[in-house]
mmCIF file as Biopython writes it, N, C-alpha, C and O atoms, coordinates in Angstrom:
data_model
#
loop_
_atom_site.group_PDB
_atom_site.id
_atom_site.type_symbol
_atom_site.label_atom_id
_atom_site.label_alt_id
_atom_site.label_comp_id
_atom_site.label_asym_id
_atom_site.label_entity_id
_atom_site.label_seq_id
_atom_site.pdbx_PDB_ins_code
_atom_site.Cartn_x
_atom_site.Cartn_y
_atom_site.Cartn_z
_atom_site.occupancy
_atom_site.B_iso_or_equiv
_atom_site.auth_seq_id
_atom_site.auth_asym_id
_atom_site.pdbx_PDB_model_num
ATOM 1   N N  . SER A ? 1  ? -6.993 9.650   -13.068 1.0 0.0 1  A 1 
ATOM 2   C CA . SER A ? 1  ? -8.034 9.327   -14.028 1.0 0.0 1  A 1 
ATOM 3   C C  . SER A ? 1  ? -7.458 8.910   -15.379 1.0 0.0 1  A 1 
ATOM 4   O O  . SER A ? 1  ? -8.204 8.513   -16.274 1.0 0.0 1  A 1 
ATOM 5   N N  . LEU A ? 2  ? -6.144 8.998   -15.531 1.0 0.0 2  A 1 
ATOM 6   C CA . LEU A ? 2  ? -5.537 8.629   -16.805 1.0 0.0 2  A 1 
ATOM 7   C C  . LEU A ? 2  ? -5.024 7.189   -16.839 1.0 0.0 2  A 1 
ATOM 8   O O  . LEU A ? 2  ? -4.563 6.723   -17.881 1.0 0.0 2  A 1 
ATOM 9   N N  . LEU A ? 3  ? -5.100 6.483   -15.714 1.0 0.0 3  A 1 
ATOM 10  C CA . LEU A ? 3  ? -4.629 5.100   -15.676 1.0 0.0 3  A 1 
ATOM 11  C C  . LEU A ? 3  ? -5.520 4.197   -16.529 1.0 0.0 3  A 1 
ATOM 12  O O  . LEU A ? 3  ? -6.737 4.373   -16.582 1.0 0.0 3  A 1 
ATOM 13  N N  . VAL A ? 4  ? -4.899 3.240   -17.185 1.0 0.0 4  A 1 
ATOM 14  C CA . VAL A ? 4  ? -5.657 2.306   -18.016 1.0 0.0 4  A 1 
ATOM 15  C C  . VAL A ? 4  ? -6.345 1.232   -17.176 1.0 0.0 4  A 1 
ATOM 16  O O  . VAL A ? 4  ? -7.274 0.579   -17.650 1.0 0.0 4  A 1 
ATOM 17  N N  . LEU A ? 5  ? -5.898 1.042   -15.932 1.0 0.0 5  A 1 
ATOM 18  C CA . LEU A ? 5  ? -6.492 0.095   -14.986 1.0 0.0 5  A 1 
ATOM 19  C C  . LEU A ? 5  ? -6.516 0.736   -13.608 1.0 0.0 5  A 1 
ATOM 20  O O  . LEU A ? 5  ? -5.848 1.745   -13.385 1.0 0.0 5  A 1 
ATOM 21  N N  . GLY A ? 6  ? -7.272 0.168   -12.687 1.0 0.0 6  A 1 
ATOM 22  C CA . GLY A ? 6  ? -7.282 0.653   -11.310 1.0 0.0 6  A 1 
ATOM 23  C C  . GLY A ? 6  ? -5.935 0.423   -10.642 1.0 0.0 6  A 1 
ATOM 24  O O  . GLY A ? 6  ? -5.149 -0.407  -11.100 1.0 0.0 6  A 1 
ATOM 25  N N  . GLY A ? 7  ? -5.662 1.151   -9.561  1.0 0.0 7  A 1 
ATOM 26  C CA . GLY A ? 7  ? -4.382 1.061   -8.871  1.0 0.0 7  A 1 
ATOM 27  C C  . GLY A ? 7  ? -4.010 -0.338  -8.437  1.0 0.0 7  A 1 
ATOM 28  O O  . GLY A ? 7  ? -2.850 -0.732  -8.563  1.0 0.0 7  A 1 
ATOM 29  N N  . ASP A ? 8  ? -4.976 -1.109  -7.921  1.0 0.0 8  A 1 
ATOM 30  C CA . ASP A ? 8  ? -4.660 -2.463  -7.476  1.0 0.0 8  A 1 
ATOM 31  C C  . ASP A ? 8  ? -4.254 -3.346  -8.653  1.0 0.0 8  A 1 
ATOM 32  O O  . ASP A ? 8  ? -3.343 -4.164  -8.527  1.0 0.0 8  A 1 
ATOM 33  N N  . LYS A ? 9  ? -4.911 -3.190  -9.776  1.0 0.0 9  A 1 
ATOM 34  C CA . LYS A ? 9  ? -4.616 -4.047  -10.934 1.0 0.0 9  A 1 
ATOM 35  C C  . LYS A ? 9  ? -3.322 -3.639  -11.643 1.0 0.0 9  A 1 
ATOM 36  O O  . LYS A ? 9  ? -2.535 -4.500  -12.037 1.0 0.0 9  A 1 
ATOM 37  N N  . ILE A ? 10 ? -3.106 -2.369  -11.803 1.0 0.0 10 A 1 
ATOM 38  C CA . ILE A ? 10 ? -1.912 -1.927  -12.532 1.0 0.0 10 A 1 
ATOM 39  C C  . ILE A ? 10 ? -0.646 -2.240  -11.735 1.0 0.0 10 A 1 
ATOM 40  O O  . ILE A ? 10 ? 0.370  -2.609  -12.325 1.0 0.0 10 A 1 
ATOM 41  N N  . CYS A ? 11 ? -0.684 -2.101  -10.418 1.0 0.0 11 A 1 
ATOM 42  C CA . CYS A ? 11 ? 0.483  -2.402  -9.583  1.0 0.0 11 A 1 
ATOM 43  C C  . CYS A ? 11 ? 0.787  -3.898  -9.584  1.0 0.0 11 A 1 
ATOM 44  O O  . CYS A ? 11 ? 1.947  -4.310  -9.581  1.0 0.0 11 A 1 
ATOM 45  N N  . ASN A ? 12 ? -0.276 -4.702  -9.589  1.0 0.0 12 A 1 
ATOM 46  C CA . ASN A ? 12 ? -0.096 -6.153  -9.544  1.0 0.0 12 A 1 
ATOM 47  C C  . ASN A ? 12 ? 0.418  -6.737  -10.845 1.0 0.0 12 A 1 
ATOM 48  O O  . ASN A ? 12 ? 0.759  -7.919  -10.893 1.0 0.0 12 A 1 
ATOM 49  N N  . ASN A ? 13 ? 0.483  -5.948  -11.890 1.0 0.0 13 A 1 
ATOM 50  C CA . ASN A ? 13 ? 1.108  -6.437  -13.124 1.0 0.0 13 A 1 
ATOM 51  C C  . ASN A ? 13 ? 2.570  -6.778  -12.874 1.0 0.0 13 A 1 
ATOM 52  O O  . ASN A ? 13 ? 3.104  -7.698  -13.492 1.0 0.0 13 A 1 
ATOM 53  N N  . CYS A ? 14 ? 3.219  -6.051  -11.979 1.0 0.0 14 A 1 
ATOM 54  C CA . CYS A ? 14 ? 4.626  -6.306  -11.650 1.0 0.0 14 A 1 
ATOM 55  C C  . CYS A ? 14 ? 4.787  -6.892  -10.242 1.0 0.0 14 A 1 
ATOM 56  O O  . CYS A ? 14 ? 5.641  -7.751  -10.020 1.0 0.0 14 A 1 
ATOM 57  N N  . HIS A ? 15 ? 3.984  -6.438  -9.312  1.0 0.0 15 A 1 
ATOM 58  C CA . HIS A ? 15 ? 4.090  -6.859  -7.916  1.0 0.0 15 A 1 
ATOM 59  C C  . HIS A ? 15 ? 3.088  -7.960  -7.636  1.0 0.0 15 A 1 
ATOM 60  O O  . HIS A ? 15 ? 2.025  -7.707  -7.069  1.0 0.0 15 A 1 
ATOM 61  N N  . LYS A ? 16 ? 3.413  -9.167  -8.025  1.0 0.0 16 A 1 
ATOM 62  C CA . LYS A ? 16 ? 2.490  -10.284 -7.908  1.0 0.0 16 A 1 
ATOM 63  C C  . LYS A ? 16 ? 2.616  -11.037 -6.582  1.0 0.0 16 A 1 
ATOM 64  O O  . LYS A ? 16 ? 1.858  -11.975 -6.336  1.0 0.0 16 A 1 
ATOM 65  N N  . ALA A ? 17 ? 3.540  -10.651 -5.742  1.0 0.0 17 A 1 
ATOM 66  C CA . ALA A ? 17 ? 3.842  -11.406 -4.519  1.0 0.0 17 A 1 
ATOM 67  C C  . ALA A ? 17 ? 3.033  -10.933 -3.318  1.0 0.0 17 A 1 
ATOM 68  O O  . ALA A ? 17 ? 3.556  -10.910 -2.204  1.0 0.0 17 A 1 
ATOM 69  N N  . ARG A ? 18 ? 1.787  -10.559 -3.510  1.0 0.0 18 A 1 
ATOM 70  C CA . ARG A ? 18 ? 0.978  -10.006 -2.418  1.0 0.0 18 A 1 
ATOM 71  C C  . ARG A ? 18 ? 0.867  -10.940 -1.225  1.0 0.0 18 A 1 
ATOM 72  O O  . ARG A ? 18 ? 0.676  -10.476 -0.100  1.0 0.0 18 A 1 
ATOM 73  N N  . GLU A ? 19 ? 0.981  -12.231 -1.441  1.0 0.0 19 A 1 
ATOM 74  C CA . GLU A ? 19 ? 0.853  -13.185 -0.344  1.0 0.0 19 A 1 
ATOM 75  C C  . GLU A ? 19 ? 2.218  -13.574 0.239   1.0 0.0 19 A 1 
ATOM 76  O O  . GLU A ? 19 ? 2.277  -14.291 1.238   1.0 0.0 19 A 1 
ATOM 77  N N  . ALA A ? 20 ? 3.297  -13.116 -0.364  1.0 0.0 20 A 1 
ATOM 78  C CA . ALA A ? 20 ? 4.640  -13.452 0.118   1.0 0.0 20 A 1 
ATOM 79  C C  . ALA A ? 20 ? 4.854  -12.850 1.508   1.0 0.0 20 A 1 
ATOM 80  O O  . ALA A ? 20 ? 4.373  -11.753 1.794   1.0 0.0 20 A 1 
ATOM 81  N N  . VAL A ? 21 ? 5.563  -13.557 2.355   1.0 0.0 21 A 1 
ATOM 82  C CA . VAL A ? 21 ? 5.784  -13.137 3.742   1.0 0.0 21 A 1 
ATOM 83  C C  . VAL A ? 21 ? 6.392  -11.738 3.805   1.0 0.0 21 A 1 
ATOM 84  O O  . VAL A ? 21 ? 5.946  -10.913 4.602   1.0 0.0 21 A 1 
ATOM 85  N N  . LYS A ? 22 ? 7.384  -11.460 2.996   1.0 0.0 22 A 1 
ATOM 86  C CA . LYS A ? 22 ? 8.044  -10.150 3.005   1.0 0.0 22 A 1 
ATOM 87  C C  . LYS A ? 22 ? 7.048  -9.031  2.667   1.0 0.0 22 A 1 
ATOM 88  O O  . LYS A ? 22 ? 7.068  -7.968  3.287   1.0 0.0 22 A 1 
ATOM 89  N N  . PHE A ? 23 ? 6.190  -9.277  1.691   1.0 0.0 23 A 1 
ATOM 90  C CA . PHE A ? 23 ? 5.194  -8.286  1.275   1.0 0.0 23 A 1 
ATOM 91  C C  . PHE A ? 23 ? 4.185  -8.047  2.391   1.0 0.0 23 A 1 
ATOM 92  O O  . PHE A ? 23 ? 3.862  -6.901  2.707   1.0 0.0 23 A 1 
ATOM 93  N N  . VAL A ? 24 ? 3.691  -9.120  2.983   1.0 0.0 24 A 1 
ATOM 94  C CA . VAL A ? 24 ? 2.716  -9.017  4.068   1.0 0.0 24 A 1 
ATOM 95  C C  . VAL A ? 24 ? 3.328  -8.286  5.264   1.0 0.0 24 A 1 
ATOM 96  O O  . VAL A ? 24 ? 2.681  -7.422  5.855   1.0 0.0 24 A 1 
ATOM 97  N N  . ASN A ? 25 ? 4.557  -8.621  5.621   1.0 0.0 25 A 1 
ATOM 98  C CA . ASN A ? 25 ? 5.239  -7.947  6.730   1.0 0.0 25 A 1 
ATOM 99  C C  . ASN A ? 25 ? 5.409  -6.454  6.463   1.0 0.0 25 A 1 
ATOM 100 O O  . ASN A ? 25 ? 5.255  -5.635  7.369   1.0 0.0 25 A 1 
ATOM 101 N N  . ALA A ? 26 ? 5.723  -6.107  5.230   1.0 0.0 26 A 1 
ATOM 102 C CA . ALA A ? 26 ? 5.925  -4.702  4.869   1.0 0.0 26 A 1 
ATOM 103 C C  . ALA A ? 26 ? 4.642  -3.886  5.021   1.0 0.0 26 A 1 
ATOM 104 O O  . ALA A ? 26 ? 4.687  -2.661  5.131   1.0 0.0 26 A 1 
ATOM 105 N N  . HIS A ? 27 ? 3.502  -4.572  5.025   1.0 0.0 27 A 1 
ATOM 106 C CA . HIS A ? 27 ? 2.216  -3.897  5.168   1.0 0.0 27 A 1 
ATOM 107 C C  . HIS A ? 27 ? 1.607  -4.137  6.547   1.0 0.0 27 A 1 
ATOM 108 O O  . HIS A ? 27 ? 0.386  -4.102  6.705   1.0 0.0 27 A 1 
ATOM 109 N N  . GLY A ? 28 ? 2.452  -4.379  7.537   1.0 0.0 28 A 1 
ATOM 110 C CA . GLY A ? 28 ? 2.016  -4.514  8.917   1.0 0.0 28 A 1 
ATOM 111 C C  . GLY A ? 28 ? 1.096  -5.685  9.165   1.0 0.0 28 A 1 
ATOM 112 O O  . GLY A ? 28 ? 0.276  -5.656  10.083  1.0 0.0 28 A 1 
ATOM 113 N N  . ASN A ? 29 ? 1.229  -6.725  8.344   1.0 0.0 29 A 1 
ATOM 114 C CA . ASN A ? 29 ? 0.389  -7.922  8.440   1.0 0.0 29 A 1 
ATOM 115 C C  . ASN A ? 29 ? -1.092 -7.626  8.213   1.0 0.0 29 A 1 
ATOM 116 O O  . ASN A ? 29 ? -1.950 -8.414  8.613   1.0 0.0 29 A 1 
ATOM 117 N N  . ILE A ? 30 ? -1.390 -6.515  7.585   1.0 0.0 30 A 1 
ATOM 118 C CA . ILE A ? 30 ? -2.769 -6.155  7.249   1.0 0.0 30 A 1 
ATOM 119 C C  . ILE A ? 30 ? -3.027 -6.625  5.826   1.0 0.0 30 A 1 
ATOM 120 O O  . ILE A ? 30 ? -2.253 -6.303  4.924   1.0 0.0 30 A 1 
ATOM 121 N N  . PRO A ? 31 ? -4.102 -7.381  5.603   1.0 0.0 31 A 1 
ATOM 122 C CA . PRO A ? 31 ? -4.386 -7.896  4.257   1.0 0.0 31 A 1 
ATOM 123 C C  . PRO A ? 31 ? -4.500 -6.770  3.228   1.0 0.0 31 A 1 
ATOM 124 O O  . PRO A ? 31 ? -5.137 -5.749  3.485   1.0 0.0 31 A 1 
ATOM 125 N N  . THR A ? 32 ? -3.891 -6.961  2.084   1.0 0.0 32 A 1 
ATOM 126 C CA . THR A ? 32 ? -3.946 -5.956  1.024   1.0 0.0 32 A 1 
ATOM 127 C C  . THR A ? 32 ? -4.793 -6.406  -0.157  1.0 0.0 32 A 1 
ATOM 128 O O  . THR A ? 32 ? -4.972 -5.655  -1.116  1.0 0.0 32 A 1 
ATOM 129 N N  . LYS A ? 33 ? -5.311 -7.619  -0.093  1.0 0.0 33 A 1 
ATOM 130 C CA . LYS A ? 33 ? -6.124 -8.127  -1.195  1.0 0.0 33 A 1 
ATOM 131 C C  . LYS A ? 33 ? -7.322 -7.210  -1.420  1.0 0.0 33 A 1 
ATOM 132 O O  . LYS A ? 33 ? -8.085 -6.927  -0.496  1.0 0.0 33 A 1 
ATOM 133 N N  . GLY A ? 34 ? -7.473 -6.755  -2.650  1.0 0.0 34 A 1 
ATOM 134 C CA . GLY A ? 34 ? -8.573 -5.870  -2.998  1.0 0.0 34 A 1 
ATOM 135 C C  . GLY A ? 34 ? -8.334 -4.410  -2.659  1.0 0.0 34 A 1 
ATOM 136 O O  . GLY A ? 34 ? -9.163 -3.558  -2.980  1.0 0.0 34 A 1 
ATOM 137 N N  . ALA A ? 35 ? -7.209 -4.106  -2.013  1.0 0.0 35 A 1 
ATOM 138 C CA . ALA A ? 35 ? -6.910 -2.719  -1.651  1.0 0.0 35 A 1 
ATOM 139 C C  . ALA A ? 35 ? -6.400 -1.960  -2.869  1.0 0.0 35 A 1 
ATOM 140 O O  . ALA A ? 35 ? -5.789 -2.544  -3.764  1.0 0.0 35 A 1 
ATOM 141 N N  . ASP A ? 36 ? -6.652 -0.673  -2.896  1.0 0.0 36 A 1 
ATOM 142 C CA . ASP A ? 36 ? -6.131 0.182   -3.963  1.0 0.0 36 A 1 
ATOM 143 C C  . ASP A ? 36 ? -4.761 0.684   -3.518  1.0 0.0 36 A 1 
ATOM 144 O O  . ASP A ? 36 ? -4.667 1.493   -2.595  1.0 0.0 36 A 1 
ATOM 145 N N  . CYS A ? 37 ? -3.724 0.221   -4.150  1.0 0.0 37 A 1 
ATOM 146 C CA . CYS A ? 37 ? -2.345 0.571   -3.780  1.0 0.0 37 A 1 
ATOM 147 C C  . CYS A ? 37 ? -2.120 2.086   -3.741  1.0 0.0 37 A 1 
ATOM 148 O O  . CYS A ? 37 ? -1.316 2.587   -2.955  1.0 0.0 37 A 1 
ATOM 149 N N  . LEU A ? 38 ? -2.845 2.802   -4.604  1.0 0.0 38 A 1 
ATOM 150 C CA . LEU A ? 38 ? -2.652 4.243   -4.699  1.0 0.0 38 A 1 
ATOM 151 C C  . LEU A ? 38 ? -3.228 4.996   -3.501  1.0 0.0 38 A 1 
ATOM 152 O O  . LEU A ? 38 ? -3.039 6.207   -3.380  1.0 0.0 38 A 1 
ATOM 153 N N  . GLY A ? 39 ? -3.923 4.289   -2.621  1.0 0.0 39 A 1 
ATOM 154 C CA . GLY A ? 39 ? -4.404 4.922   -1.404  1.0 0.0 39 A 1 
ATOM 155 C C  . GLY A ? 39 ? -3.261 5.296   -0.480  1.0 0.0 39 A 1 
ATOM 156 O O  . GLY A ? 39 ? -3.380 6.234   0.309   1.0 0.0 39 A 1 
ATOM 157 N N  . CYS A ? 40 ? -2.138 4.561   -0.571  1.0 0.0 40 A 1 
ATOM 158 C CA . CYS A ? 40 ? -0.971 4.819   0.279   1.0 0.0 40 A 1 
ATOM 159 C C  . CYS A ? 40 ? 0.281  5.179   -0.515  1.0 0.0 40 A 1 
ATOM 160 O O  . CYS A ? 40 ? 1.146  5.905   -0.026  1.0 0.0 40 A 1 
ATOM 161 N N  . HIS A ? 41 ? 0.373  4.665   -1.743  1.0 0.0 41 A 1 
ATOM 162 C CA . HIS A ? 41 ? 1.586  4.837   -2.544  1.0 0.0 41 A 1 
ATOM 163 C C  . HIS A ? 41 ? 1.410  5.842   -3.672  1.0 0.0 41 A 1 
ATOM 164 O O  . HIS A ? 41 ? 0.346  5.931   -4.284  1.0 0.0 41 A 1 
ATOM 165 N N  . GLU A ? 42 ? 2.458  6.588   -3.935  1.0 0.0 42 A 1 
ATOM 166 C CA . GLU A ? 42 ? 2.493  7.624   -4.968  1.0 0.0 42 A 1 
ATOM 167 C C  . GLU A ? 42 ? 3.592  7.244   -5.956  1.0 0.0 42 A 1 
ATOM 168 O O  . GLU A ? 42 ? 4.742  7.640   -5.761  1.0 0.0 42 A 1 
ATOM 169 N N  . PRO A ? 43 ? 3.280  6.495   -7.005  1.0 0.0 43 A 1 
ATOM 170 C CA . PRO A ? 43 ? 4.307  5.908   -7.866  1.0 0.0 43 A 1 
ATOM 171 C C  . PRO A ? 43 ? 5.290  6.890   -8.512  1.0 0.0 43 A 1 
ATOM 172 O O  . PRO A ? 43 ? 6.428  6.513   -8.793  1.0 0.0 43 A 1 
ATOM 173 N N  . HIS A ? 44 ? 4.885  8.117   -8.748  1.0 0.0 44 A 1 
ATOM 174 C CA . HIS A ? 44 ? 5.771  9.035   -9.462  1.0 0.0 44 A 1 
ATOM 175 C C  . HIS A ? 44 ? 6.471  10.056  -8.577  1.0 0.0 44 A 1 
ATOM 176 O O  . HIS A ? 44 ? 7.391  10.736  -9.030  1.0 0.0 44 A 1 
ATOM 177 N N  . SER A ? 45 ? 6.052  10.171  -7.333  1.0 0.0 45 A 1 
ATOM 178 C CA . SER A ? 45 ? 6.686  11.203  -6.508  1.0 0.0 45 A 1 
ATOM 179 C C  . SER A ? 45 ? 6.640  10.889  -5.017  1.0 0.0 45 A 1 
ATOM 180 O O  . SER A ? 45 ? 6.458  11.792  -4.199  1.0 0.0 45 A 1 
ATOM 181 N N  . GLY A ? 46 ? 6.802  9.632   -4.662  1.0 0.0 46 A 1 
ATOM 182 C CA . GLY A ? 46 ? 6.820  9.273   -3.251  1.0 0.0 46 A 1 
ATOM 183 C C  . GLY A ? 46 ? 8.002  9.885   -2.529  1.0 0.0 46 A 1 
ATOM 184 O O  . GLY A ? 46 ? 9.003  10.251  -3.145  1.0 0.0 46 A 1 
ATOM 185 N N  . LYS A ? 47 ? 7.876  9.994   -1.205  1.0 0.0 47 A 1 
ATOM 186 C CA . LYS A ? 47 ? 8.920  10.653  -0.418  1.0 0.0 47 A 1 
ATOM 187 C C  . LYS A ? 47 ? 10.119 9.757   -0.124  1.0 0.0 47 A 1 
ATOM 188 O O  . LYS A ? 47 ? 11.147 10.244  0.347   1.0 0.0 47 A 1 
ATOM 189 N N  . ASP A ? 48 ? 10.005 8.435   -0.398  1.0 0.0 48 A 1 
ATOM 190 C CA . ASP A ? 48 ? 11.104 7.533   -0.108  1.0 0.0 48 A 1 
ATOM 191 C C  . ASP A ? 48 ? 11.023 6.310   -1.027  1.0 0.0 48 A 1 
ATOM 192 O O  . ASP A ? 48 ? 10.231 6.303   -1.969  1.0 0.0 48 A 1 
ATOM 193 N N  . ARG A ? 49 ? 11.822 5.289   -0.768  1.0 0.0 49 A 1 
ATOM 194 C CA . ARG A ? 49 ? 11.834 4.087   -1.613  1.0 0.0 49 A 1 
ATOM 195 C C  . ARG A ? 49 ? 10.495 3.366   -1.614  1.0 0.0 49 A 1 
ATOM 196 O O  . ARG A ? 49 ? 10.163 2.658   -2.565  1.0 0.0 49 A 1 
ATOM 197 N N  . LYS A ? 50 ? 9.733  3.546   -0.550  1.0 0.0 50 A 1 
ATOM 198 C CA . LYS A ? 50 ? 8.434  2.884   -0.464  1.0 0.0 50 A 1 
ATOM 199 C C  . LYS A ? 50 ? 7.364  3.623   -1.253  1.0 0.0 50 A 1 
ATOM 200 O O  . LYS A ? 50 ? 6.242  3.136   -1.395  1.0 0.0 50 A 1 
ATOM 201 N N  . LEU A ? 51 ? 7.708  4.787   -1.760  1.0 0.0 51 A 1 
ATOM 202 C CA . LEU A ? 51 ? 6.815  5.614   -2.573  1.0 0.0 51 A 1 
ATOM 203 C C  . LEU A ? 51 ? 5.510  5.957   -1.860  1.0 0.0 51 A 1 
ATOM 204 O O  . LEU A ? 51 ? 4.441  5.974   -2.471  1.0 0.0 51 A 1 
ATOM 205 N N  . LEU A ? 52 ? 5.611  6.229   -0.569  1.0 0.0 52 A 1 
ATOM 206 C CA . LEU A ? 52 ? 4.433  6.598   0.195   1.0 0.0 52 A 1 
ATOM 207 C C  . LEU A ? 52 ? 4.053  8.046   -0.075  1.0 0.0 52 A 1 
ATOM 208 O O  . LEU A ? 52 ? 4.900  8.855   -0.453  1.0 0.0 52 A 1 
ATOM 209 N N  . HIS A ? 53 ? 2.788  8.369   0.118   1.0 0.0 53 A 1 
ATOM 210 C CA . HIS A ? 53 ? 2.328  9.743   -0.058  1.0 0.0 53 A 1 
ATOM 211 C C  . HIS A ? 53 ? 3.136  10.686  0.832   1.0 0.0 53 A 1 
ATOM 212 O O  . HIS A ? 53 ? 3.575  10.300  1.915   1.0 0.0 53 A 1 
ATOM 213 N N  . LYS A ? 54 ? 3.327  11.897  0.381   1.0 0.0 54 A 1 
ATOM 214 C CA . LYS A ? 54 ? 4.087  12.886  1.149   1.0 0.0 54 A 1 
ATOM 215 C C  . LYS A ? 54 ? 3.325  13.324  2.395   1.0 0.0 54 A 1 
ATOM 216 O O  . LYS A ? 54 ? 3.935  13.642  3.416   1.0 0.0 54 A 1 
ATOM 217 N N  . VAL A ? 55 ? 2.012  13.341  2.317   1.0 0.0 55 A 1 
ATOM 218 C CA . VAL A ? 55 ? 1.180  13.711  3.454   1.0 0.0 55 A 1 
ATOM 219 C C  . VAL A ? 55 ? 0.313  12.506  3.796   1.0 0.0 55 A 1 
ATOM 220 O O  . VAL A ? 55 ? -0.446 12.015  2.960   1.0 0.0 55 A 1 
ATOM 221 N N  . VAL A ? 56 ? 0.432  12.041  5.025   1.0 0.0 56 A 1 
ATOM 222 C CA . VAL A ? 56 ? -0.340 10.878  5.482   1.0 0.0 56 A 1 
ATOM 223 C C  . VAL A ? 56 ? -1.021 11.211  6.807   1.0 0.0 56 A 1 
ATOM 224 O O  . VAL A ? 56 ? -0.619 12.145  7.500   1.0 0.0 56 A 1 
ATOM 225 N N  . HIS A ? 57 ? -2.047 10.450  7.151   1.0 0.0 57 A 1 
ATOM 226 C CA . HIS A ? 57 ? -2.722 10.710  8.420   1.0 0.0 57 A 1 
ATOM 227 C C  . HIS A ? 57 ? -1.882 10.160  9.575   1.0 0.0 57 A 1 
ATOM 228 O O  . HIS A ? 57 ? -1.084 9.240   9.395   1.0 0.0 57 A 1 
ATOM 229 N N  . LYS A ? 58 ? -2.073 10.727  10.737  1.0 0.0 58 A 1 
ATOM 230 C CA . LYS A ? 58 ? -1.212 10.474  11.891  1.0 0.0 58 A 1 
ATOM 231 C C  . LYS A ? 58 ? -1.056 8.987   12.243  1.0 0.0 58 A 1 
ATOM 232 O O  . LYS A ? 58 ? 0.076  8.555   12.457  1.0 0.0 58 A 1 
ATOM 233 N N  . PRO A ? 59 ? -2.126 8.179   12.314  1.0 0.0 59 A 1 
ATOM 234 C CA . PRO A ? 59 ? -1.920 6.766   12.652  1.0 0.0 59 A 1 
ATOM 235 C C  . PRO A ? 59 ? -1.000 6.046   11.656  1.0 0.0 59 A 1 
ATOM 236 O O  . PRO A ? 59 ? -0.189 5.206   12.047  1.0 0.0 59 A 1 
ATOM 237 N N  . PHE A ? 60 ? -1.132 6.376   10.393  1.0 0.0 60 A 1 
ATOM 238 C CA . PHE A ? 60 ? -0.279 5.766   9.376   1.0 0.0 60 A 1 
ATOM 239 C C  . PHE A ? 60 ? 1.171  6.181   9.578   1.0 0.0 60 A 1 
ATOM 240 O O  . PHE A ? 60 ? 2.078  5.351   9.512   1.0 0.0 60 A 1 
ATOM 241 N N  . GLU A ? 61 ? 1.380  7.449   9.821   1.0 0.0 61 A 1 
ATOM 242 C CA . GLU A ? 61 ? 2.721  7.990   10.032  1.0 0.0 61 A 1 
ATOM 243 C C  . GLU A ? 61 ? 3.400  7.338   11.237  1.0 0.0 61 A 1 
ATOM 244 O O  . GLU A ? 61 ? 4.619  7.169   11.251  1.0 0.0 61 A 1 
ATOM 245 N N  . GLU A ? 62 ? 2.618  6.977   12.236  1.0 0.0 62 A 1 
ATOM 246 C CA . GLU A ? 62 ? 3.152  6.374   13.454  1.0 0.0 62 A 1 
ATOM 247 C C  . GLU A ? 62 ? 3.097  4.846   13.423  1.0 0.0 62 A 1 
ATOM 248 O O  . GLU A ? 62 ? 3.296  4.195   14.449  1.0 0.0 62 A 1 
ATOM 249 N N  . SER A ? 63 ? 2.828  4.276   12.248  1.0 0.0 63 A 1 
ATOM 250 C CA . SER A ? 63 ? 2.726  2.816   12.073  1.0 0.0 63 A 1 
ATOM 251 C C  . SER A ? 63 ? 1.701  2.188   13.013  1.0 0.0 63 A 1 
ATOM 252 O O  . SER A ? 63 ? 1.926  1.096   13.535  1.0 0.0 63 A 1 
ATOM 253 N N  . LYS A ? 64 ? 0.593  2.864   13.231  1.0 0.0 64 A 1 
ATOM 254 C CA . LYS A ? 64 ? -0.482 2.366   14.083  1.0 0.0 64 A 1 
ATOM 255 C C  . LYS A ? 64 ? -1.686 1.965   13.244  1.0 0.0 64 A 1 
ATOM 256 O O  . LYS A ? 64 ? -2.829 2.213   13.629  1.0 0.0 64 A 1 
ATOM 257 N N  . CYS A ? 65 ? -1.431 1.351   12.106  1.0 0.0 65 A 1 
ATOM 258 C CA . CYS A ? 65 ? -2.507 0.972   11.193  1.0 0.0 65 A 1 
ATOM 259 C C  . CYS A ? 65 ? -3.484 0.011   11.847  1.0 0.0 65 A 1 
ATOM 260 O O  . CYS A ? 65 ? -4.681 0.050   11.564  1.0 0.0 65 A 1 
ATOM 261 N N  . GLY A ? 66 ? -2.973 -0.862  12.729  1.0 0.0 66 A 1 
ATOM 262 C CA . GLY A ? 66 ? -3.807 -1.848  13.394  1.0 0.0 66 A 1 
ATOM 263 C C  . GLY A ? 66 ? -4.870 -1.245  14.303  1.0 0.0 66 A 1 
ATOM 264 O O  . GLY A ? 66 ? -5.805 -1.941  14.697  1.0 0.0 66 A 1 
ATOM 265 N N  . ASP A ? 67 ? -4.746 0.030   14.642  1.0 0.0 67 A 1 
ATOM 266 C CA . ASP A ? 67 ? -5.772 0.680   15.465  1.0 0.0 67 A 1 
ATOM 267 C C  . ASP A ? 67 ? -7.105 0.734   14.719  1.0 0.0 67 A 1 
ATOM 268 O O  . ASP A ? 67 ? -8.168 0.696   15.337  1.0 0.0 67 A 1 
ATOM 269 N N  . CYS A ? 68 ? -7.045 0.820   13.401  1.0 0.0 68 A 1 
ATOM 270 C CA . CYS A ? 68 ? -8.269 0.931   12.587  1.0 0.0 68 A 1 
ATOM 271 C C  . CYS A ? 68 ? -8.475 -0.253  11.642  1.0 0.0 68 A 1 
ATOM 272 O O  . CYS A ? 68 ? -9.608 -0.567  11.276  1.0 0.0 68 A 1 
ATOM 273 N N  . HIS A ? 69 ? -7.397 -0.899  11.254  1.0 0.0 69 A 1 
ATOM 274 C CA . HIS A ? 69 ? -7.486 -1.984  10.278  1.0 0.0 69 A 1 
ATOM 275 C C  . HIS A ? 69 ? -7.295 -3.327  10.962  1.0 0.0 69 A 1 
ATOM 276 O O  . HIS A ? 69 ? -6.422 -3.483  11.816  1.0 0.0 69 A 1 
ATOM 277 N N  . LYS A ? 70 ? -8.123 -4.299  10.578  1.0 0.0 70 A 1 
ATOM 278 C CA . LYS A ? 70 ? -8.039 -5.633  11.152  1.0 0.0 70 A 1 
ATOM 279 C C  . LYS A ? 70 ? -6.804 -6.368  10.646  1.0 0.0 70 A 1 
ATOM 280 O O  . LYS A ? 70 ? -6.465 -6.323  9.464   1.0 0.0 70 A 1 
ATOM 281 N N  . ARG A ? 71 ? -6.156 -7.033  11.563  1.0 0.0 71 A 1 
ATOM 282 C CA . ARG A ? 71 ? -5.066 -7.918  11.201  1.0 0.0 71 A 1 
ATOM 283 C C  . ARG A ? 71 ? -5.568 -9.345  11.328  1.0 0.0 71 A 1 
ATOM 284 O O  . ARG A ? 71 ? -6.337 -9.653  12.239  1.0 0.0 71 A 1 
ATOM 285 N N  . PRO A ? 72 ? -5.140 -10.222 10.423  1.0 0.0 72 A 1 
ATOM 286 C CA . PRO A ? 72 ? -5.622 -11.614 10.489  1.0 0.0 72 A 1 
ATOM 287 C C  . PRO A ? 72 ? -5.166 -12.331 11.743  1.0 0.0 72 A 1 
ATOM 288 O O  . PRO A ? 72 ? -5.492 -13.503 11.938  1.0 0.0 72 A 1 
#
């Protein structure tokens, strides 16, 4: 609640390559446009270089995002 902008906007101040192939591949080819980055990423205390939340739901942990999320 202390952020000056929403997660999608504040992250995109630096990470503008949302449409770049490398960025899309890193997100399992699932569109991220309009997504709140903070739903998956923890900028100040992520468990690894990807700054993912320490606790995630099982499909995410097993890289099965496509089971619930549409891929283009």
